[in-house]
C-alpha positions in Angstrom: 13.1 30.0 4.6 14.6 27.2 2.7 13.0 23.8 2.3 15.0 20.7 3.2 15.4 18.7 0.2 15.6 14.8 0.3 18.1 13.0 -1.9 16.9 10.3 -4.4 18.7 7.4 -2.5 17.0 8.2 0.7 13.5 8.7 -1.0 14.1 5.3 -3.2 14.9 3.5 0.5 11.7 4.6 1.8 9.7 2.8 -1.1 12.2 -0.1 -0.7 11.1 -0.2 2.8 7.1 0.0 1.9 7.3 -2.3 0.1 9.2 -5.1 1.9 6.4 -6.4 3.4 5.1 -9.5 5.0 1.4 -8.4 3.3 2.8 -8.4 0.1 4.1 -11.4 0.1 0.9 -13.0 1.5 -1.4 -11.3 -1.1 1.3 -12.7 -3.5 -0.4 -16.2 -2.6 -3.6 -15.8 -3.6 -2.5 -15.8 -7.2 -1.5 -19.7 -6.8 -4.6 -21.1 -8.7 -3.2 -19.5 -11.7 0.1 -21.2 -11.8 3.4 -19.3 -12.1 3.3 -17.8 -15.8 0.0 -16.7 -15.6 0.1 -15.1 -12.1 3.5 -13.6 -12.6 1.9 -11.9 -15.7 -1.0 -10.8 -14.0 1.6 -9.2 -10.9 3.4 -7.3 -13.2 0.5 -5.9 -15.4 -1.3 -4.9 -12.1 1.9 -3.3 -10.9 2.4 -1.4 -14.3 -1.4 -0.2 -14.3 -1.1 0.8 -10.4 2.6 2.1 -10.8 1.7 4.5 -13.8 -0.8 6.1 -11.1 1.9 6.4 -8.3 4.4 8.0 -10.7 1.8 10.7 -12.0 0.7 11.1 -7.9 3.9 11.4 -7.0 5.0 13.9 -10.4 2.2 16.3 -9.5 3.7 16.7 -5.7 7.3 16.8 -7.2 6.3 19.5 -9.6 4.0 21.6 -7.3 5.9 21.1 -4.3 3.0 20.1 -2.3 2.1 17.1 -0.2 -0.3 14.5 -1.5 -2.9 15.8 0.0 -2.3 19.7 -0.9 -2.1 18.3 -4.4 -5.9 16.5 -4.2 -6.9 20.2 -3.3 -6.0 21.4 -6.9 -9.1 18.8 -8.3 -11.3 18.6 -5.3 -10.8 21.9 -3.3 -9.5 22.6 0.3 -12.4 21.3 2.0 -13.1 19.0 -0.6 -9.8 17.1 0.0 -10.8 16.3 3.4 -13.1 13.5 2.3 -10.0 11.8 1.0 -7.9 12.2 3.8 -10.8 10.6 5.8 -10.8 7.7 3.6 -7.0 7.4 3.7 -6.8 7.8 7.0 -9.2 4.7 7.1 -7.3 2.5 4.7 -4.1 3.1 6.7 -5.6 1.9 9.7 -6.6 -1.0 8.1 -2.9 -1.6 7.0 -1.8 -1.6 10.4 -4.0 -3.9 11.6 -2.8 -6.2 8.7 0.8 -5.9 9.5 0.3 -6.1 13.2 -1.5 -9.6 12.7 1.3 -10.5 10.1 3.8 -9.5 12.7 2.1 -11.4 15.8 1.7 -14.5 13.4 5.1 -14.7 12.9 6.3 -14.5 16.1 4.2 -17.4 16.7 6.6 -19.3 15.1 8.7 -19.3 17.8 6.4 -21.1 20.1 4.7 -24.1 17.7 3.0 -25.0 21.2 1.2 -21.6 21.5 -2.5 -21.7 21.3 -5.0 -19.1 20.0 -5.5 -17.6 23.6 -2.0 -15.8 23.4 -2.5 -14.1 20.1 -4.0 -10.9 21.6 -0.8 -10.8 23.8 1.4 -11.3 20.7 -0.1 -8.5 19.0 0.0 -6.1 22.1 3.8 -6.6 22.3 4.3 -5.8 18.7 1.7 -2.9 19.1 3.6 -1.3 21.7 7.0 -1.8 20.1 5.7 0.0 17.1 4.2 2.8 19.6 7.9 3.3 21.0 9.4 3.4 17.7 6.9 6.4 16.9 7.5 8.1 20.2 11.3 7.9 19.7 10.5 10.1 16.6 10.1 7.8 14.0 12.9 8.9 11.7 15.6 8.3 14.9 17.6 4.8 15.2 18.6 5.3 11.6 21.5 2.4 12.2 19.2 0.1 13.8 16.7 0.6 10.8 19.3 0.0 8.0 20.7 -2.8 9.6 17.3 -4.5 9.6 16.5 -3.7 6.1 19.8 -5.1 4.7 19.1 -8.1 6.5 15.6 -8.3 5.6 16.8 -7.8 2.3 19.3 -11.0 2.5 16.4 -12.7 4.3 14.2 -12.4 1.1 16.6 -13.0 -1.2 17.7 -16.1 0.7 14.1 -17.6 0.6 13.9 -16.4 -2.9 16.7 -18.9 -4.0 15.1 -21.6 -1.8 11.5 -21.2 -4.0 13.4 -21.4 -7.0 15.4 -24.4 -6.2 12.0 -26.4 -5.0 9.6 -27.9 -7.7 6.1 -26.9 -7.6 3.4 -29.2 -6.0 -0.2 -28.9 -5.9 -2.0 -26.4 -3.9 -4.8 -27.0 -2.0 -7.3 -24.1 -2.8 -10.8 -23.4 -1.8 -11.5 -21.5 -5.2 -10.1 -20.3 -8.4 -9.3 -16.3 -8.7 -9.8 -15.1 -12.2 -6.8 -13.3 -14.6 -8.8 -9.6 -14.0 -9.3 -9.9 -10.3 -5.6 -11.0 -9.9 -4.7 -8.1 -11.9 -6.7 -5.5 -10.0 -5.1 -7.2 -6.7 -1.7 -6.5 -8.1 -2.7 -2.8 -9.1 -4.3 -2.2 -6.0 -1.2 -1.6 -3.6 0.6 0.7 -5.4 -3.0 2.7 -5.5 -2.8 2.8 -1.8 0.2 4.6 -1.7 -1.4 7.6 -4.1 -2.1 9.6 -0.7 1.4 9.1 0.4 3.7 9.1 -2.2 3.7 13.0 -2.9 5.1 13.6 0.9 8.1 12.3 0.1 8.6 13.6 -3.5 7.3 17.2 -3.0 11.0 18.4 -1.8 12.9 16.7 -4.6 15.1 19.1 -7.1 14.8 16.7 -9.4 10.9 15.9 -9.9 11.1 13.3 -12.9 14.1 11.7 -12.1 13.3 11.1 -8.3 9.5 10.1 -9.1 10.7 7.7 -11.5 13.3 6.6 -9.3 10.8 5.7 -6.3 7.9 4.2 -8.8 10.9 1.9 -9.9 12.1 0.8 -6.4 8.4 0.6 -4.7 7.0 -1.4 -7.8 9.9 -3.4 -8.6 10.0 -4.7 -5.0 6.4 -5.1 -4.4 6.2 -7.3 -7.7 9.3 -9.4 -6.1 7.5 -10.0 -3.0 4.1 -11.0 -5.0 6.4 -13.0 -6.8 7.9 -14.4 -3.9 4.3 -15.4 -2.4 3.3 -16.6 -5.1 6.4 -19.0 -5.7 6.3 -20.1 -2.0 2.4 -21.3 -2.2 3.5 -23.4 -5.2 6.0 -24.7 -3.6 5.0 -25.5 -0.1 1.1 -26.1 -1.3 0.5 -23.2 1.8 -1.0 -19.9 1.9 -0.2 -18.8 5.2 2.8 -16.8 6.0 4.0 -18.6 9.2 3.7 -22.1 7.4 5.5 -20.9 4.5 8.5 -19.2 6.6 8.2 -22.7 9.0 8.4 -24.9 5.9 11.1 -22.6 4.2 13.5 -23.2 7.7 13.9 -20.1 8.5 15.4 -19.8 11.5 14.8 -18.0 14.9 17.0 -15.2 14.1 15.3 -14.4 10.4 11.9 -14.7 12.2 13.2 -11.6 14.8 14.3 -9.6 11.7 10.9 -10.1 10.2 9.6 -8.9 13.2 12.0 -5.8 13.1 10.7 -5.2 9.5 7.1 -5.3 10.2 7.7 -3.0 13.1 9.5 -0.5 11.2 6.9 -0.8 8.0 4.1 -0.5 10.0 5.2 2.7 11.7 4.9 4.7 8.2 1.1 3.7 7.7 0.0 4.9 11.3 2.2 8.3 10.7 0.4 8.5 7.6 -2.7 8.4 9.4 -1.9 11.3 11.7 -0.9 13.4 8.6 -4.4 12.5 7.3 -6.1 13.6 10.0 -4.3 16.3 10.9 -5.0 17.7 7.2 -8.6 17.9 8.3 -8.7 19.3 11.8 -5.0 21.0 12.2 -5.4 21.2 15.9 -4.6 17.5 16.4 -1.0 16.3 16.8 0.2 14.0 14.5 2.5 11.8 16.9 -0.8 11.2 19.6 -2.7 10.2 16.4 -0.2 8.1 15.1 -0.3 6.2 18.4 -3.8 6.0 18.6 -3.8 4.5 15.0 -1.7 1.8 16.4 -3.9 1.1 19.4 -6.8 0.7 16.8 -4.8 -1.8 14.9 -4.0 -3.8 18.0 -7.6 -4.2 18.6 -8.8 -4.9 15.0 -5.8 -7.3 14.8 -6.9 -9.4 17.9 -10.4 -9.2 17.3 -11.3 -9.2 13.6 -9.6 -12.0 10.6 -7.6 -9.3 9.2 -5.7 -11.7 6.4 -9.3 -11.6 4.7 -8.8 -8.5 3.3 -9.7 -9.1 -0.8 -12.5 -6.6 -0.1 -10.8 -4.2 1.8 -8.6 -4.1 -1.4 -11.2 -3.4 -3.6 -12.7 -0.7 -1.5 -8.9 1.1 -1.8 -9.4 0.7 -5.7 -12.6 2.3 -5.7 -11.9 4.9 -3.7 -8.5 6.2 -5.3 -8.6 5.0 -8.6 -11.4 7.5 -9.7 -9.3 10.0 -7.7 -6.2 9.9 -9.4 -8.1 10.1 -12.8 -9.9 13.2 -12.1 -6.4 14.8 -10.7 -4.1 13.8 -13.7 -7.1 15.2 -15.9 -7.1 18.4 -14.2 -3.5 18.8 -14.0 -1.8 17.2 -17.5 -4.7 17.9 -19.7 -6.5 21.0 -18.1 -3.4 22.5 -16.8 -5.1 23.3 -13.3 -2.3 23.4 -11.0 -3.8 25.9 -8.2 -6.3 25.5 -5.8 -9.0 27.5 -6.9 -12.1 26.4 -4.9 -12.9 25.5 -1.2 -15.0 23.0 -2.2 -15.1 21.6 -5.9 -18.4 20.0 -6.5 -17.7 19.0 -10.6 -14.6 17.4 -9.2 -16.5 15.5 -6.5 -19.2 14.7 -8.4 -17.1 13.3 -11.3 -15.2 11.1 -8.6 -18.4 9.9 -7.2 -19.3 8.6 -10.6 -16.1 6.9 -10.9 -16.9 5.3 -7.6 -20.5 3.9 -8.0 -19.2 2.8 -11.3 -16.4 1.0 -9.7 -18.7 -0.6 -7.3 -21.4 -1.3 -9.5 -19.0 -3.3 -12.1 -17.8 -5.2 -8.9 -20.9 -6.4 -7.8 -22.2 -7.5 -10.9 -18.8 -9.3 -11.2 -17.8 -7.5 -14.5 -14.3 -7.2 -15.4 -11.7 -7.3 -18.1 -8.5 -9.0 -18.3 -7.0 -5.6 -16.9 -9.3 -5.9 -13.9 -11.2 -3.0 -13.2 -8.9 0.1 -12.6 -8.0 0.5 -15.6 -11.2 0.9 -17.2 -12.5 2.7 -14.6 -9.4 5.1 -14.6 -10.2 6.0 -18.3 -13.8 6.5 -18.3 -13.4 8.6 -15.1 -10.7 10.6 -17.0 -12.8 11.3 -20.0 -15.8 12.3 -18.1 -13.7 14.7 -16.0 -12.0 16.3 -18.9 -15.6 16.3 -20.6 -17.7 18.0 -17.7 -14.8 20.5 -17.0 -15.3 21.6 -20.4 -19.0 22.0 -20.1 -18.9 23.5 -16.5 -17.1 26.5 -18.0 
């Protein structure tokens, strides 16, 4: 049976779609206390760190022709990878809730008199649209999806021009953000896609080229969204997406396009949640689990302050930074390309040390100008090599 190969353009489009996100723009607004120059440097440095890990994860999948969770089995065992499937499902549910919240907030622009009591109905309406998209097959309605993305690109370009042509004003912020923290927040966004990237690169005929193009597309577009959020916050003095779009003069049509794009983007983490849980429980069908994920997202978006997700981002970093460090050490240095154990206790042990180290340093407020992800990856990488050699 011949596996269907994916074109580089199609794969790049997937990652362009993933990066065009209200969540990424909102995250960019957090960098405003640093100012434009320092904020932009933090965005680029963080994305370079996270993007490098994104490339490694995608390249491993492309070379071995394995999905993301199958590549994780190389370092942690067939059953050991279930832990990361579960953690990935949790973070994807979180992203689903964040995106639904963002979409509902943008919808509220259309009705300036709307009060908080109708917000749950807005999240419900958007959630129903996402569920319909999933039930229609997720990959169908290609023309609608393409038109929405093109229009979304033009809208973001227009917003970028508006931001570039306006002077910066003082922003009223409750607290400052450290440069290292900003780098960490930028690095974590590419890290959040590590358990997904190989699902899209595994069928490539040109592993390096496909992975490099995917990495460049996602990181460049994500940097753009972060920078747009940073610039918009400095121009408007506001950090709320709805206020930024409203003050920028976005029309009703533009807001509707944002809603359509949010609907498309939210289907990706919802569907990936189904795939992750299917890796643990093969008897579960992907589509029903994806629909259930959206329902959970609706509930979370309606009841919790999901826009305050800084600690959620740090949790992602603490899980996936040491995970990819162990996998890189095994694959590139120790040349371990096959699954050898059901549960690899050595790999899991090293990962746990990296996880605890990240959480400990974070609670103590210790960080470098390169954030926490970079030093934790380096330490975990070296530890993985040493422990593997000793354990032989």
